[in-house]
C-alpha angles and dihedrals in degrees: 000000000000114000115249117257112254113256121229117211114225113215133158112254105205095206120155089256089056093051092048092049094050091048091050090047092049094054090047091056092045091053089044093049095233131127118263127202111189095195111029119185135237101190105305095339121098110220121229104223091194093060092042093051094050094044094051094043091050088055094053104278134267099310096050095046091048092052094057121074117245090003094126091054089055088050090055091050092048091052098043094244098117109118124159106306108057099188093046094047090047091052095046091052089049093049090049093052091042092053102035109024113018097087090042091055093051091048099044106027103032093031089224132125110261122233116268117279092249091067096033122030095019094056132062125272100263125150123334138245092116093157091062099036120129135164088254100053094034093054093045094058095038094102090052094047092048090070095044126085124231093221113121095207115131091226109117112240121243113265115256117247116239092243092056094087119152091250094052127096092246094059094089133145092264094071114161093041126104112274124218113248120253110275111259121224113227112232114252114200119231109262097189119120116243093245126060128202124227090244091056092048091051090045088053093050091047091053096045091084094047114101115246122244129207117255119270092245138352120230133192122275093250089054090053093051096046094051098038096099098038115109116258114243120253093245096053114128120241118274108274093202109057115183137176112289091014125137121278113267094211117048126175112194116224126238093272093062090056089073112122091232089059093045093048096048114126118202115230115261117273109261115226110239116234117228129201129199112255120207114233134171088260101046097039110020093160089063093050093045089055092047091048093052090062089070126060119250108251114239124216119249113262101252127145118258093221091075090060095040094049093057093054127069116246114277095020096103112045093164132214124310121275096272097053089040090058094047092052094044090052089053095044098078090220109133096216092049091048093050089050091048095049094047093054093040093057089050094046094045092054096042100036099028091127091058105028108092132177091222091064093054114048115209095019093105092047094045094052093045094050090045089051090052086070088083088084091069091055097054105020139031095254139100110211112215132176120232117202094185110134088214095053114166135175103309132167121318092260096049111102125199104245095189107046102012129247108284092186095049094121090052089051091049092049090056094055121102113220123232123240098263119167125201097221103043126046135147121254092246091052093049093046091049092047090048092053093048090048088052089052092051091046091052090056091047093050092049092044089067088076110084093223091052090046092056090045090054095048089059090060110083094194090065091064087052090051092051092051090049093049095046090052097053116123117283097260131140087235094071102035094101093044089054092051087053092051091051090050088055090049092051091054100046101040093080087067096044129083103206124183127205094270097052115122094225091047090052091046094053091048088052090058089064088069088061123109091218109103092205091055091050094049096046092044094050091050092047090051093045091053097055114131091357093137094040137076092241118096122239101232096175091213123173098037109160116240092236089062092048090054091047089056090052093050093048089061087071092062122097091235113119096190095049092045091050090053092048094049092050088052092049091047095059091037095055093047090080120071096216089054091052092050089053090049090055096048098041105035143038098262092179088065092048092051092051092051090049092050087050091052090054085082096038107146093358120159122215108230127195109194128183109219112201111222098170121021119232114261144168116271130182129225109268116258116267131215091206117098118202115252113256116256118241098244092048091048092057091050092050095047087057089062128083127229133298088021091060091052091048093050094044092051090047095048097047104032139051136191119271119158092199097051136076143184130201116253092232092054095052093044093048089051092053091043093051092050100049111016101085097037091050093048090051088055095041093239127144125255123223115248122247097247093054091043089055092051093051090060088068090047091058098040112027091194091059122086146157117269141172114228122199118229118251099223128053092253095049119107128213119279128216106214143169105231120199104042138071136187116273117247087228127013126241133210122240090270086057093248107149125234122224126210130238112249098195108135102197131051127225091263090063096249114134106246137141114247115234103197123120127205139187098220144021092247094060089044090050090056090044093057094044096050104030104033103026096033094226121152132205119255119248096234107057100006086243133128112253120243109236138149120253146143105281131175127188116230097175108142108287098344112143101181098093099013091142124046109280128187109239140128114281091237091059092047094048091050087059089049090050092061088061093048096048090049094050090045094051090049093053094046090051091053090047093050091055091056096041095096092054096046115136121232116268094242127051112283121251093217120041092206092075094075101045095101098038114129124231125228104225116143118260132204134183111240107214117237119265110240139180120216114226124197118195147140128254118201129177115298140175133207124234111270094221095039109037091171092061122101115280117261130220114264142159128037098341091054092050090050094052093049090051091052090050091052092051094048092049099044103034090075090058096054128104088235089061091055093047092049093051092050091049090049090051092053091051091051091049092049096246108141100153095096096047115115096226145348092253091055090048091051093047091050091046088050089050091052090059095056100071141335120341091237094060118120128179093317089058090049097046102039106031094081093051099039093102091055092047089055092051090051092047090054100041104033110068095183096053095040095094091052093047091047089054089049092053088050091053092048090050093045091048091050093050093046093049090051095047093044093052092049092051091052090051095244093129098034 
């Protein structure tokens, strides 16, 4: 089968060159006064004028492309604009270039002045020669062009009939369509009497000068016939159209006709005529084709054409068109004519396969088939002939039944003795004859690609005999390509054939599966799988030999997707029949097949690890704390120097910040303030602010804060009195909003591990604090400095690891290391304070509360990572629905075929005779009855099988129990195959239940 041509997708690339080209083309059409469409359509495809212009100009321009046959089709293919109707697409592209780009090509490429629009853009795209077109020569040939078509196809047009002149009624706009035949006038017999009266003659002469008038109405022919013999009414007017021999217009009856019997005579009623449908070649072509095949096609006598040609002057006999010429040449029997015919038929069938039909050319199929049967004389001593005798009997070995087909064709081929034909050496006559036969077969193959032709071929029994003959030719390289063509023909016609197991073509196709040629195997599998596809009958695929079934199972092990796909399609149809499954159980190792099918469920699968986000990442704040930082010593001294309520305002401002989402209990904030100032104020004999006034001062400092009562959540919870709108600062600040930073030393001077809780404003004060409080150093009395001495020092600052163990080094060196921690912490605190400087509140209570509504708080924020679930699953090949692309993808390919075959086996294996026999043997093993066992080995195998699973398991238990774990994995991990695996589980469960109930009813388990 020839590989399909690669398709090119045509799209508009909106590059700067494209935009400039379209703009120049638009200006050109505006100056020319013609219409311009920047994106013309070919069906649903928008055409890129820039690509079209460059492609046509590269191939010579409009005139050169128009002068060559089929060139516009090649342009469509090169641009990716070829759709379904090649002639229509070619003419549409030609029309687009003619209207939009032809004048621009003449102006820019050829540097000439284009013809006026009235003979270019305003006319149809007919012919070429635009560079030399003028009004004079274009008008002069207008009449000739009017009868010609602008289509560039190479198919010769049908010759015009003499009566189809431009002035005739048939020369209408719809040329090329079928014309209605001329109306026929039904013959009316002469109703005149043989004798004329003088009065009638005189009346005729008197009316001869009277101008004729058209009839009052015109009826159908059937109406005139039905009413021709009916008597005219008495009040009917005289005939306005007298003619010679016509009836008398004035008639005076004689006295005999005045009799009452005559006057009272009533004519019998008009009897309706009955019609029957007559079969004609037009109404029932199939019937006439079958009748015609019963009689041999007459062949012309072998006379030279020069005798006829010599007697005629040149140009007198132009002959038929190419189609009729090929048909007549094929029937002629003249080798030169047949060679000419087959050469052109191969080309026509390839290029015009969508239009060239056997039904339009009677005798073509029969002629090609009979010519291809000549292959028998090349390889065997036989001349295959076709007999169309209705009373065909057992004739010679080379005589084929052309009506019903030869049912014994395989036996005849087996009796033939092949000739000694070598691949490397043949005579010229042999090679030429084989080439012509191959061309005949190739023509049938090309035409069979059209569905109508495939159906037509399937109705011809001799073609099946030809395929059997071709596929049983000797295994030589000479005939490999011819066999491939024969298999392609079989693939196309088998959907219209119902073949049983004894059919010669069916047996021939099965025999091709024993070949070592991969192409033979693939095409034969596809041909067998398509049997009866277009018919009501079911393709049962019966009579497949066991060795072929084993070959199919072995091919599933190959790394060949195309071959595996063809084998799986065959097995899917094969396992759909219960009898076939029974044969499969008896003749092959089905356990091995099931294991391979389960393996193919993951064919081409990709392991995917996907993170499924359950909760998106978001910013969270530290939870509000009830703990207030202890007041530093220096800040305590400053606040003790203040009076109330200034001390309360400053303390709240230094240790709390605004936070609309936080709260702190009133008792906690009051206890913190009380713990900081109660004892120092008592020692100085100064009064302490009361709790109520302290709570009110909080709202004075932060207007958004206020006292609230919060109800408890549980039944045992009590109400809480809280201050909502503030929260403790992570680090305190002084009245000038300078932040303190905490000492991160994790061990005291006594050696006990404990976190230091002192806060300092600068690194210098922190440096003195570490020397005196943590290292136990004292200043000297002379210079108030710390002495530099060597000692065992260890750094316990937060997570520092440099001097984690005591190390002997000078004090100056150790304190230099400590200073790096202090400077880093100080810089961090200053950076935090700088970001809040612009929102700093005034040092005194504000006069207007609205000034602090938009102030930001300094609570620490962190990004909470997203919560995810890790999914591990398999992805196999999938396909989307053609009519609903937005729907979920569906399983496809090899995994789907494997799942469907497993379902067929599970469904049908319980209905086979092998299942019944296995269950009976298992029952005998259970009951201890071993006398009827065929052998000890069989008994041991069945006993071992009984220990695997349930005692009621049959073939399904035996086939699917070893792979059940893998099936569950695929069911869980493969979303596309999960519905099919679920159906498989249901069939296995239903089969187990039915087997159990059936055995119980038979008394096997009683």
